[in-house]
BAKOLPA-334294 format. One record per residue (C-alpha): residue number from 1; residue in three letters; x, y, z. Coordinates in pm, 1 decimal. Layout:
# residues N
fimar nr NUM, rest ALA, X X, Y Y, Z Z;
...
//
This chain:
# residues 334
fimar nr 1, rest MET, X -1039.5, Y -6527.5, Z 4795.9;
fimar nr 2, rest THR, X -1074.7, Y -6166.6, Z 4684.6;
fimar nr 3, rest THR, X -1303.1, Y -6017.3, Z 4427.1;
fimar nr 4, rest ALA, X -1169.5, Y -5755.8, Z 4184.6;
fimar nr 5, rest LEU, X -1394.6, Y -5459.1, Z 4157.9;
fimar nr 6, rest THR, X -1399.2, Y -5239.0, Z 3849.2;
fimar nr 7, rest VAL, X -1509.9, Y -4885.0, Z 3902.6;
fimar nr 8, rest GLU, X -1659.2, Y -4732.7, Z 3591.6;
fimar nr 9, rest THR, X -1681.9, Y -4361.6, Z 3549.0;
fimar nr 10, rest PRO, X -2029.5, Y -4265.1, Z 3441.7;
fimar nr 11, rest SER, X -2042.7, Y -4116.8, Z 3096.7;
fimar nr 12, rest THR, X -2172.3, Y -3763.0, Z 3070.0;
fimar nr 13, rest GLY, X -2284.1, Y -3819.4, Z 2712.0;
fimar nr 14, rest VAL, X -2084.9, Y -3518.1, Z 2591.4;
fimar nr 15, rest ALA, X -1800.6, Y -3584.5, Z 2349.3;
fimar nr 16, rest PRO, X -1481.1, Y -3387.7, Z 2407.0;
fimar nr 17, rest SER, X -1456.4, Y -3090.8, Z 2180.3;
fimar nr 18, rest ARG, X -1212.7, Y -3117.5, Z 1898.2;
fimar nr 19, rest GLY, X -1060.7, Y -2872.6, Z 1661.4;
fimar nr 20, rest PRO, X -942.6, Y -2518.7, Z 1717.2;
fimar nr 21, rest ARG, X -1112.7, Y -2310.3, Z 1983.0;
fimar nr 22, rest GLY, X -1075.5, Y -1971.0, Z 2141.8;
fimar nr 23, rest LEU, X -1102.5, Y -1607.2, Z 2050.3;
fimar nr 24, rest VAL, X -891.5, Y -1632.6, Z 1733.7;
fimar nr 25, rest TRP, X -1095.0, Y -1919.3, Z 1592.7;
fimar nr 26, rest ALA, X -1421.6, Y -1741.6, Z 1675.0;
fimar nr 27, rest MET, X -1298.5, Y -1431.7, Z 1493.9;
fimar nr 28, rest LEU, X -1201.1, Y -1629.6, Z 1184.3;
fimar nr 29, rest ARG, X -1544.2, Y -1793.3, Z 1175.3;
fimar nr 30, rest VAL, X -1732.0, Y -1466.8, Z 1217.1;
fimar nr 31, rest HIS, X -1528.3, Y -1291.4, Z 946.7;
fimar nr 32, rest ARG, X -1479.7, Y -1590.0, Z 717.5;
fimar nr 33, rest TRP, X -1632.3, Y -1411.2, Z 417.3;
fimar nr 34, rest ALA, X -1387.5, Y -1125.8, Z 455.2;
fimar nr 35, rest LEU, X -1109.3, Y -1385.4, Z 477.3;
fimar nr 36, rest TRP, X -1225.4, Y -1551.9, Z 156.1;
fimar nr 37, rest PHE, X -1249.8, Y -1214.1, Z -17.2;
fimar nr 38, rest TRP, X -894.3, Y -1129.4, Z 90.6;
fimar nr 39, rest ALA, X -768.4, Y -1464.7, Z -37.1;
fimar nr 40, rest LEU, X -946.4, Y -1406.8, Z -370.1;
fimar nr 41, rest LEU, X -803.7, Y -1055.1, Z -398.5;
fimar nr 42, rest VAL, X -450.6, Y -1180.8, Z -337.1;
fimar nr 43, rest ALA, X -502.6, Y -1460.7, Z -589.6;
fimar nr 44, rest VAL, X -627.7, Y -1221.3, Z -860.3;
fimar nr 45, rest GLY, X -341.9, Y -979.6, Z -796.7;
fimar nr 46, rest ALA, X -86.3, Y -1259.8, Z -797.0;
fimar nr 47, rest GLY, X -224.1, Y -1393.9, Z -1124.4;
fimar nr 48, rest ALA, X -201.0, Y -1053.3, Z -1293.7;
fimar nr 49, rest LEU, X 154.3, Y -997.7, Z -1168.1;
fimar nr 50, rest LEU, X 269.0, Y -1345.6, Z -1270.6;
fimar nr 51, rest PHE, X 125.3, Y -1286.3, Z -1617.6;
fimar nr 52, rest THR, X 322.8, Y -961.2, Z -1637.6;
fimar nr 53, rest TYR, X 639.4, Y -1130.9, Z -1514.2;
fimar nr 54, rest GLY, X 620.0, Y -1415.8, Z -1764.6;
fimar nr 55, rest PRO, X 413.3, Y -1448.8, Z -2082.2;
fimar nr 56, rest GLY, X 278.1, Y -1092.8, Z -2088.2;
fimar nr 57, rest THR, X 617.2, Y -921.8, Z -2102.9;
fimar nr 58, rest ASP, X 766.5, Y -1184.4, Z -2336.0;
fimar nr 59, rest ALA, X 481.4, Y -1146.1, Z -2585.2;
fimar nr 60, rest ALA, X 497.1, Y -765.3, Z -2573.7;
fimar nr 61, rest TRP, X 874.6, Y -766.2, Z -2631.1;
fimar nr 62, rest ALA, X 841.2, Y -1008.4, Z -2923.3;
fimar nr 63, rest GLU, X 572.2, Y -784.8, Z -3070.3;
fimar nr 64, rest TYR, X 794.9, Y -477.9, Z -3032.1;
fimar nr 65, rest ARG, X 1085.4, Y -653.1, Z -3202.7;
fimar nr 66, rest ALA, X 865.8, Y -769.5, Z -3488.6;
fimar nr 67, rest MET, X 755.5, Y -409.1, Z -3548.4;
fimar nr 68, rest GLY, X 1109.7, Y -271.0, Z -3516.4;
fimar nr 69, rest CYS, X 1033.7, Y -66.9, Z -3204.3;
fimar nr 70, rest HIS, X 1356.1, Y -181.7, Z -3038.9;
fimar nr 71, rest LEU, X 1580.3, Y -24.2, Z -3301.1;
fimar nr 72, rest ARG, X 1757.1, Y 307.9, Z -3247.5;
fimar nr 73, rest ASP, X 1576.5, Y 450.2, Z -3550.3;
fimar nr 74, rest VAL, X 1218.5, Y 340.0, Z -3495.5;
fimar nr 75, rest GLY, X 1065.2, Y 224.8, Z -3820.1;
fimar nr 76, rest PRO, X 728.6, Y 326.8, Z -3965.7;
fimar nr 77, rest ASP, X 572.5, Y -6.8, Z -3870.8;
fimar nr 78, rest CYS, X 628.4, Y 52.1, Z -3499.1;
fimar nr 79, rest ASP, X 295.4, Y 65.5, Z -3314.2;
fimar nr 80, rest PHE, X 294.5, Y 96.4, Z -2935.4;
fimar nr 81, rest SER, X -65.5, Y -24.1, Z -2910.0;
fimar nr 82, rest GLY, X -45.1, Y -377.7, Z -3043.3;
fimar nr 83, rest PRO, X -258.7, Y -659.8, Z -2896.2;
fimar nr 84, rest ALA, X 20.9, Y -801.0, Z -2680.7;
fimar nr 85, rest ILE, X 107.1, Y -466.6, Z -2523.0;
fimar nr 86, rest SER, X -264.4, Y -401.1, Z -2470.6;
fimar nr 87, rest ARG, X -294.7, Y -723.9, Z -2271.7;
fimar nr 88, rest LEU, X 14.6, Y -629.4, Z -2073.5;
fimar nr 89, rest ASN, X -132.6, Y -287.3, Z -1998.4;
fimar nr 90, rest LEU, X -451.9, Y -453.2, Z -1875.4;
fimar nr 91, rest ALA, X -253.2, Y -678.5, Z -1641.5;
fimar nr 92, rest ASN, X -61.7, Y -377.5, Z -1513.4;
fimar nr 93, rest THR, X -389.1, Y -193.1, Z -1459.3;
fimar nr 94, rest LEU, X -495.2, Y -475.8, Z -1229.2;
fimar nr 95, rest GLY, X -160.9, Y -529.9, Z -1060.0;
fimar nr 96, rest ASP, X -27.3, Y -177.9, Z -1001.3;
fimar nr 97, rest PRO, X -319.6, Y -4.9, Z -826.9;
fimar nr 98, rest LEU, X -431.4, Y -312.9, Z -632.4;
fimar nr 99, rest LEU, X -208.0, Y -251.2, Z -332.5;
fimar nr 100, rest SER, X -311.2, Y 114.7, Z -331.9;
fimar nr 101, rest PHE, X -676.6, Y 17.8, Z -277.8;
fimar nr 102, rest VAL, X -606.5, Y -242.7, Z -9.2;
fimar nr 103, rest PRO, X -562.1, Y 9.9, Z 277.1;
fimar nr 104, rest LEU, X -894.4, Y 175.2, Z 194.3;
fimar nr 105, rest LEU, X -1075.3, Y -159.3, Z 184.3;
fimar nr 106, rest VAL, X -912.8, Y -265.0, Z 511.0;
fimar nr 107, rest ALA, X -1006.5, Y 60.1, Z 685.5;
fimar nr 108, rest ALA, X -1368.8, Y 35.4, Z 574.4;
fimar nr 109, rest TRP, X -1393.8, Y -330.1, Z 680.1;
fimar nr 110, rest ALA, X -1218.6, Y -279.8, Z 1014.0;
fimar nr 111, rest GLY, X -1436.7, Y 15.2, Z 1105.4;
fimar nr 112, rest ALA, X -1768.9, Y -132.3, Z 993.5;
fimar nr 113, rest ALA, X -1744.3, Y -509.2, Z 1046.3;
fimar nr 114, rest LEU, X -1449.1, Y -582.9, Z 1270.9;
fimar nr 115, rest ILE, X -1533.9, Y -327.6, Z 1542.3;
fimar nr 116, rest GLY, X -1840.4, Y -113.7, Z 1468.3;
fimar nr 117, rest ARG, X -2088.4, Y -393.8, Z 1405.2;
fimar nr 118, rest GLU, X -1984.2, Y -592.3, Z 1713.5;
fimar nr 119, rest LEU, X -2016.0, Y -289.0, Z 1938.4;
fimar nr 120, rest GLU, X -2348.8, Y -195.9, Z 1781.7;
fimar nr 121, rest SER, X -2497.8, Y -546.3, Z 1816.3;
fimar nr 122, rest GLY, X -2359.4, Y -609.7, Z 2164.9;
fimar nr 123, rest THR, X -2144.0, Y -903.3, Z 2055.4;
fimar nr 124, rest ALA, X -1833.7, Y -737.3, Z 2197.6;
fimar nr 125, rest GLN, X -1996.6, Y -676.2, Z 2536.6;
fimar nr 126, rest LEU, X -2104.1, Y -1040.0, Z 2547.0;
fimar nr 127, rest ALA, X -1747.6, Y -1153.3, Z 2477.5;
fimar nr 128, rest TRP, X -1622.0, Y -935.7, Z 2763.7;
fimar nr 129, rest THR, X -1843.5, Y -1130.4, Z 3004.9;
fimar nr 130, rest GLN, X -1699.0, Y -1465.0, Z 2888.4;
fimar nr 131, rest SER, X -1356.7, Y -1434.6, Z 3051.4;
fimar nr 132, rest VAL, X -1229.2, Y -1223.0, Z 2762.8;
fimar nr 133, rest SER, X -1109.0, Y -879.1, Z 2867.6;
fimar nr 134, rest PRO, X -1169.7, Y -583.7, Z 2632.2;
fimar nr 135, rest ALA, X -793.8, Y -539.3, Z 2587.1;
fimar nr 136, rest ARG, X -747.4, Y -904.4, Z 2490.6;
fimar nr 137, rest TRP, X -1049.6, Y -883.4, Z 2259.4;
fimar nr 138, rest LEU, X -905.7, Y -582.5, Z 2076.5;
fimar nr 139, rest ALA, X -551.8, Y -723.5, Z 2070.8;
fimar nr 140, rest ALA, X -673.1, Y -1049.0, Z 1914.1;
fimar nr 141, rest LYS, X -861.7, Y -865.9, Z 1640.9;
fimar nr 142, rest LEU, X -562.5, Y -648.7, Z 1558.4;
fimar nr 143, rest ALA, X -313.2, Y -936.5, Z 1567.9;
fimar nr 144, rest VAL, X -509.6, Y -1178.8, Z 1348.5;
fimar nr 145, rest ALA, X -595.7, Y -914.6, Z 1088.9;
fimar nr 146, rest ALA, X -237.0, Y -783.7, Z 1088.5;
fimar nr 147, rest VAL, X -89.4, Y -1129.7, Z 1027.2;
fimar nr 148, rest LEU, X -320.4, Y -1189.6, Z 732.2;
fimar nr 149, rest LEU, X -253.3, Y -844.2, Z 586.9;
fimar nr 150, rest VAL, X 123.8, Y -866.8, Z 621.7;
fimar nr 151, rest SER, X 138.5, Y -1211.4, Z 463.4;
fimar nr 152, rest GLY, X -82.9, Y -1117.1, Z 170.3;
fimar nr 153, rest THR, X 74.3, Y -780.0, Z 93.3;
fimar nr 154, rest THR, X 424.4, Y -925.3, Z 124.2;
fimar nr 155, rest VAL, X 344.9, Y -1187.3, Z -140.3;
fimar nr 156, rest LEU, X 198.9, Y -924.4, Z -374.1;
fimar nr 157, rest THR, X 492.2, Y -687.8, Z -318.4;
fimar nr 158, rest LEU, X 748.6, Y -955.9, Z -400.8;
fimar nr 159, rest LEU, X 557.6, Y -1052.1, Z -714.9;
fimar nr 160, rest HIS, X 528.5, Y -686.8, Z -815.4;
fimar nr 161, rest ARG, X 903.0, Y -641.9, Z -786.4;
fimar nr 162, rest LEU, X 954.7, Y -946.3, Z -1008.3;
fimar nr 163, rest ALA, X 708.2, Y -811.7, Z -1263.4;
fimar nr 164, rest TRP, X 871.3, Y -467.7, Z -1250.3;
fimar nr 165, rest SER, X 1216.6, Y -611.8, Z -1313.0;
fimar nr 166, rest SER, X 1093.3, Y -809.0, Z -1613.6;
fimar nr 167, rest THR, X 961.6, Y -499.0, Z -1793.9;
fimar nr 168, rest GLY, X 1294.7, Y -313.7, Z -1791.9;
fimar nr 169, rest ARG, X 1353.7, Y -358.0, Z -2165.5;
fimar nr 170, rest LEU, X 1007.9, Y -224.6, Z -2247.4;
fimar nr 171, rest ARG, X 1049.9, Y 76.9, Z -2021.5;
fimar nr 172, rest SER, X 1378.8, Y 158.5, Z -2194.4;
fimar nr 173, rest ILE, X 1187.6, Y 193.3, Z -2521.2;
fimar nr 174, rest THR, X 886.9, Y 385.1, Z -2394.8;
fimar nr 175, rest PRO, X 880.0, Y 534.4, Z -2044.1;
fimar nr 176, rest TRP, X 513.1, Y 463.0, Z -1986.2;
fimar nr 177, rest ARG, X 568.6, Y 359.2, Z -1622.9;
fimar nr 178, rest GLU, X 804.1, Y 537.8, Z -1384.7;
fimar nr 179, rest TRP, X 932.2, Y 416.7, Z -1048.6;
fimar nr 180, rest TYR, X 808.0, Y 725.6, Z -866.0;
fimar nr 181, rest GLU, X 443.4, Y 704.0, Z -978.7;
fimar nr 182, rest ASP, X 222.0, Y 664.6, Z -672.5;
fimar nr 183, rest ASP, X 85.9, Y 315.2, Z -746.1;
fimar nr 184, rest ILE, X 422.4, Y 174.5, Z -849.5;
fimar nr 185, rest PHE, X 618.5, Y 340.1, Z -568.2;
fimar nr 186, rest LEU, X 377.8, Y 202.5, Z -307.8;
fimar nr 187, rest ALA, X 360.9, Y -149.0, Z -454.4;
fimar nr 188, rest ASN, X 735.4, Y -196.3, Z -507.9;
fimar nr 189, rest GLY, X 850.0, Y -176.3, Z -146.3;
fimar nr 190, rest THR, X 753.7, Y -184.8, Z 219.6;
fimar nr 191, rest LEU, X 492.9, Y 89.8, Z 191.1;
fimar nr 192, rest ALA, X 218.3, Y -143.9, Z 72.9;
fimar nr 193, rest THR, X 228.7, Y -336.3, Z 399.1;
fimar nr 194, rest ALA, X 269.4, Y -20.5, Z 608.1;
fimar nr 195, rest TYR, X -35.6, Y 148.1, Z 456.8;
fimar nr 196, rest ALA, X -241.5, Y -170.5, Z 497.1;
fimar nr 197, rest LEU, X -157.9, Y -171.3, Z 869.4;
fimar nr 198, rest LEU, X -241.9, Y 199.2, Z 886.5;
fimar nr 199, rest GLY, X -580.1, Y 122.0, Z 731.0;
fimar nr 200, rest LEU, X -639.7, Y -143.0, Z 996.0;
fimar nr 201, rest ALA, X -545.0, Y 93.5, Z 1279.3;
fimar nr 202, rest VAL, X -756.6, Y 380.3, Z 1146.1;
fimar nr 203, rest GLY, X -1053.4, Y 148.6, Z 1089.7;
fimar nr 204, rest VAL, X -1034.2, Y 8.0, Z 1442.8;
fimar nr 205, rest LEU, X -1012.6, Y 355.2, Z 1592.9;
fimar nr 206, rest ALA, X -1307.9, Y 475.1, Z 1382.1;
fimar nr 207, rest GLY, X -1512.5, Y 174.3, Z 1493.3;
fimar nr 208, rest LEU, X -1444.1, Y 246.4, Z 1859.8;
fimar nr 209, rest LEU, X -1529.5, Y 613.1, Z 1814.3;
fimar nr 210, rest GLN, X -1853.3, Y 560.6, Z 1621.4;
fimar nr 211, rest ARG, X -1964.9, Y 225.2, Z 1770.1;
fimar nr 212, rest ARG, X -2193.2, Y 175.8, Z 1470.1;
fimar nr 213, rest ALA, X -2115.4, Y 0.4, Z 1146.8;
fimar nr 214, rest LEU, X -2212.3, Y 248.9, Z 875.2;
fimar nr 215, rest PRO, X -2082.0, Y 568.1, Z 1041.4;
fimar nr 216, rest ALA, X -1757.7, Y 386.6, Z 1124.5;
fimar nr 217, rest LEU, X -1720.7, Y 276.1, Z 761.8;
fimar nr 218, rest GLY, X -1746.9, Y 632.9, Z 634.3;
fimar nr 219, rest THR, X -1524.6, Y 778.6, Z 906.7;
fimar nr 220, rest ALA, X -1254.5, Y 517.7, Z 848.6;
fimar nr 221, rest ALA, X -1253.4, Y 564.1, Z 470.6;
fimar nr 222, rest VAL, X -1242.5, Y 943.8, Z 483.1;
fimar nr 223, rest GLY, X -986.5, Y 950.5, Z 764.2;
fimar nr 224, rest LEU, X -753.2, Y 712.8, Z 580.9;
fimar nr 225, rest LEU, X -781.7, Y 903.2, Z 253.2;
fimar nr 226, rest VAL, X -682.7, Y 1224.8, Z 430.4;
fimar nr 227, rest LEU, X -387.8, Y 1053.4, Z 599.3;
fimar nr 228, rest MET, X -267.2, Y 886.1, Z 279.2;
fimar nr 229, rest TYR, X -285.2, Y 1212.9, Z 85.9;
fimar nr 230, rest THR, X -101.1, Y 1402.1, Z 359.5;
fimar nr 231, rest LEU, X 172.4, Y 1143.8, Z 411.1;
fimar nr 232, rest SER, X 234.1, Y 1095.4, Z 39.7;
fimar nr 233, rest ALA, X 260.0, Y 1474.0, Z -3.9;
fimar nr 234, rest TRP, X 556.5, Y 1470.2, Z 235.0;
fimar nr 235, rest ARG, X 733.7, Y 1202.2, Z 29.6;
fimar nr 236, rest PRO, X 961.5, Y 1428.8, Z -179.0;
fimar nr 237, rest HIS, X 1081.0, Y 1606.3, Z 136.1;
fimar nr 238, rest LEU, X 1180.2, Y 1295.9, Z 332.2;
fimar nr 239, rest TRP, X 1524.6, Y 1277.4, Z 170.8;
fimar nr 240, rest PRO, X 1763.8, Y 1545.2, Z 36.6;
fimar nr 241, rest VAL, X 1708.1, Y 1616.7, Z -331.6;
fimar nr 242, rest GLU, X 1973.0, Y 1628.5, Z -599.4;
fimar nr 243, rest THR, X 2013.3, Y 1938.9, Z -811.6;
fimar nr 244, rest LEU, X 2133.7, Y 1940.1, Z -1171.6;
fimar nr 245, rest THR, X 2253.2, Y 2258.9, Z -1336.5;
fimar nr 246, rest SER, X 2323.1, Y 2356.4, Z -1695.3;
fimar nr 247, rest LYS, X 2413.2, Y 2670.2, Z -1884.5;
fimar nr 248, rest ASP, X 2220.3, Y 2574.9, Z -2196.6;
fimar nr 249, rest GLY, X 1860.8, Y 2487.8, Z -2122.2;
fimar nr 250, rest HIS, X 1712.9, Y 2280.3, Z -1843.6;
fimar nr 251, rest PRO, X 1925.3, Y 1977.4, Z -1752.8;
fimar nr 252, rest GLU, X 1771.2, Y 1642.5, Z -1826.3;
fimar nr 253, rest GLY, X 1711.2, Y 1445.2, Z -1508.3;
fimar nr 254, rest VAL, X 1587.1, Y 1087.3, Z -1500.6;
fimar nr 255, rest GLY, X 1389.2, Y 1060.1, Z -1179.6;
fimar nr 256, rest MET, X 1118.4, Y 1219.2, Z -969.2;
fimar nr 257, rest PRO, X 1095.3, Y 1584.2, Z -1084.0;
fimar nr 258, rest LEU, X 1048.5, Y 1838.7, Z -806.4;
fimar nr 259, rest GLY, X 1118.0, Y 2177.8, Z -957.5;
fimar nr 260, rest GLU, X 1310.5, Y 2368.8, Z -1218.0;
fimar nr 261, rest GLY, X 1390.6, Y 2723.6, Z -1314.0;
fimar nr 262, rest ALA, X 1663.5, Y 2969.8, Z -1403.4;
fimar nr 263, rest LEU, X 1975.0, Y 3081.2, Z -1215.0;
fimar nr 264, rest THR, X 2102.2, Y 3437.6, Z -1195.5;
fimar nr 265, rest SER, X 2463.3, Y 3552.2, Z -1168.5;
fimar nr 266, rest THR, X 2422.5, Y 3573.8, Z -789.2;
fimar nr 267, rest GLY, X 2303.6, Y 3212.9, Z -769.6;
fimar nr 268, rest ALA, X 1943.3, Y 3311.0, Z -700.7;
fimar nr 269, rest ARG, X 1664.6, Y 3093.4, Z -837.1;
fimar nr 270, rest ILE, X 1396.2, Y 3254.2, Z -1051.1;
fimar nr 271, rest SER, X 1117.9, Y 3133.8, Z -1276.1;
fimar nr 272, rest ASP, X 1225.7, Y 3054.1, Z -1627.9;
fimar nr 273, rest PRO, X 1160.1, Y 3366.8, Z -1836.8;
fimar nr 274, rest VAL, X 1158.3, Y 3144.7, Z -2149.1;
fimar nr 275, rest CYS, X 1416.2, Y 3349.3, Z -2330.7;
fimar nr 276, rest LEU, X 1540.2, Y 3050.7, Z -2529.1;
fimar nr 277, rest GLU, X 1843.9, Y 3188.0, Z -2723.0;
fimar nr 278, rest ASP, X 1745.9, Y 3553.3, Z -2699.2;
fimar nr 279, rest THR, X 2063.5, Y 3706.1, Z -2550.0;
fimar nr 280, rest LYS, X 1892.9, Y 4038.9, Z -2480.9;
fimar nr 281, rest CYS, X 1618.6, Y 3868.2, Z -2283.5;
fimar nr 282, rest LEU, X 1872.8, Y 3659.5, Z -2092.1;
fimar nr 283, rest ALA, X 2071.6, Y 3971.7, Z -2003.9;
fimar nr 284, rest GLU, X 1761.5, Y 4159.7, Z -1887.2;
fimar nr 285, rest HIS, X 1673.9, Y 3878.5, Z -1645.4;
fimar nr 286, rest ASP, X 2037.9, Y 3811.1, Z -1551.8;
fimar nr 287, rest VAL, X 1998.9, Y 3445.0, Z -1649.3;
fimar nr 288, rest VAL, X 2328.0, Y 3254.5, Z -1653.2;
fimar nr 289, rest GLY, X 2201.1, Y 2896.9, Z -1622.6;
fimar nr 290, rest TYR, X 1922.0, Y 2661.2, Z -1534.3;
fimar nr 291, rest TYR, X 1854.6, Y 2409.4, Z -1256.9;
fimar nr 292, rest ARG, X 1638.8, Y 2105.3, Z -1196.3;
fimar nr 293, rest ASP, X 1567.3, Y 1942.0, Z -856.9;
fimar nr 294, rest HIS, X 1488.3, Y 1573.3, Z -865.4;
fimar nr 295, rest HIS, X 1513.5, Y 1239.7, Z -687.9;
fimar nr 296, rest PRO, X 1709.7, Y 984.4, Z -894.3;
fimar nr 297, rest ALA, X 1621.6, Y 615.9, Z -891.3;
fimar nr 298, rest SER, X 1891.1, Y 557.7, Z -626.5;
fimar nr 299, rest HIS, X 1668.1, Y 745.0, Z -379.4;
fimar nr 300, rest PHE, X 1393.6, Y 483.4, Z -403.7;
fimar nr 301, rest TRP, X 1483.1, Y 291.3, Z -88.1;
fimar nr 302, rest PRO, X 1569.7, Y 593.1, Z 129.6;
fimar nr 303, rest LEU, X 1236.0, Y 751.7, Z 40.8;
fimar nr 304, rest GLN, X 1056.4, Y 418.6, Z 78.0;
fimar nr 305, rest LEU, X 1196.7, Y 341.9, Z 423.4;
fimar nr 306, rest MET, X 1151.4, Y 694.8, Z 556.4;
fimar nr 307, rest GLU, X 786.1, Y 703.3, Z 454.0;
fimar nr 308, rest THR, X 734.1, Y 350.1, Z 586.7;
fimar nr 309, rest ALA, X 866.9, Y 454.4, Z 927.6;
fimar nr 310, rest LEU, X 639.0, Y 758.7, Z 925.4;
fimar nr 311, rest VAL, X 331.2, Y 555.5, Z 829.3;
fimar nr 312, rest LEU, X 400.3, Y 289.4, Z 1093.1;
fimar nr 313, rest ALA, X 446.8, Y 560.4, Z 1356.9;
fimar nr 314, rest VAL, X 104.9, Y 706.1, Z 1273.4;
fimar nr 315, rest ALA, X -46.5, Y 354.9, Z 1278.8;
fimar nr 316, rest ALA, X 108.0, Y 285.1, Z 1621.2;
fimar nr 317, rest LEU, X -32.1, Y 613.8, Z 1750.6;
fimar nr 318, rest ALA, X -380.1, Y 520.9, Z 1625.5;
fimar nr 319, rest VAL, X -356.9, Y 180.9, Z 1799.1;
fimar nr 320, rest LEU, X -243.0, Y 343.7, Z 2123.0;
fimar nr 321, rest ILE, X -536.1, Y 586.6, Z 2111.8;
fimar nr 322, rest ALA, X -772.5, Y 295.1, Z 2043.7;
fimar nr 323, rest PHE, X -656.7, Y 105.5, Z 2353.9;
fimar nr 324, rest ARG, X -674.8, Y 421.0, Z 2566.8;
fimar nr 325, rest LEU, X -1026.6, Y 490.3, Z 2440.4;
fimar nr 326, rest LEU, X -1135.2, Y 132.9, Z 2512.2;
fimar nr 327, rest ARG, X -991.1, Y 150.2, Z 2860.9;
fimar nr 328, rest ARG, X -1167.0, Y 477.7, Z 2936.6;
fimar nr 329, rest ARG, X -1502.0, Y 338.5, Z 2823.8;
fimar nr 330, rest THR, X -1473.6, Y 2.8, Z 3001.1;
fimar nr 331, rest GLY, X -1286.2, Y 115.1, Z 3312.0;
fimar nr 332, rest ALA, X -1143.3, Y -159.8, Z 3529.8;
fimar nr 333, rest ALA, X -1267.2, Y -428.6, Z 3291.4;
fimar nr 334, rest VAL, X -967.0, Y -373.0, Z 3064.3;
//
């Protein structure tokens, strides 16, 4: 007769951990307030853009029709500042510039909180001793923040394009918003996401350079503003312009204006002497016509994609410098 023996494993008294773990989860917990703020910002922007796309534009158009603003001969009752259009303008004030401010906010946060504060407090150095290499630490911070930024800005960009398309009838009556205006140009295409990623890269680099929260915040904000101003100044030169000419006055061009003037009999360009119909004045300056350089609306995507590629190249360079800087400071630990 045999006796069955049951071997029981002694309990350690520690329950197995459940739920998400690891560097990504730790980062989300540490920066949860920034995550909530980003979610709130996207929600507010989405609400303003949806209002513009739907009831805001419909109410403004109905108001315009009631006042006769849509007629070829605008009547005396037409008022472009009615209550419905005022509400639409308020929604546009929230929706249009929002994506222009996102890169600046991202740069300041990335420099001060994401990198600078952790280096200043020693949290980063502690993580590097817990089987997390500096390169993996930095890569995780960049990857998680980039995913959240891309998803949020993509949603806002798509909604902005919907809202922009819905206001076409209103813009045909009064050109109070043009496709080439800085806020609208950035928000209507891929540039919003590209500049947000540039803000992240510049903020991370500033945090690694300063290694303190407040100096990194200021450096990141100023550095990004300089880059955004410089890159946007190159925008008109990223694609060949179109030139319109006319013998009687400046030609009317619908698009991004770049320059205009007078043409001589040799084809040379000169400043407009403002002769109007004074034939003697025109003869003295040898003016035979006028020109206007501009980018038509068909140049939107070429300009958009060229500037996006340029911005992403600068962002990639900033990330590369950040990893090189981290490697030089941590040596073989990277």
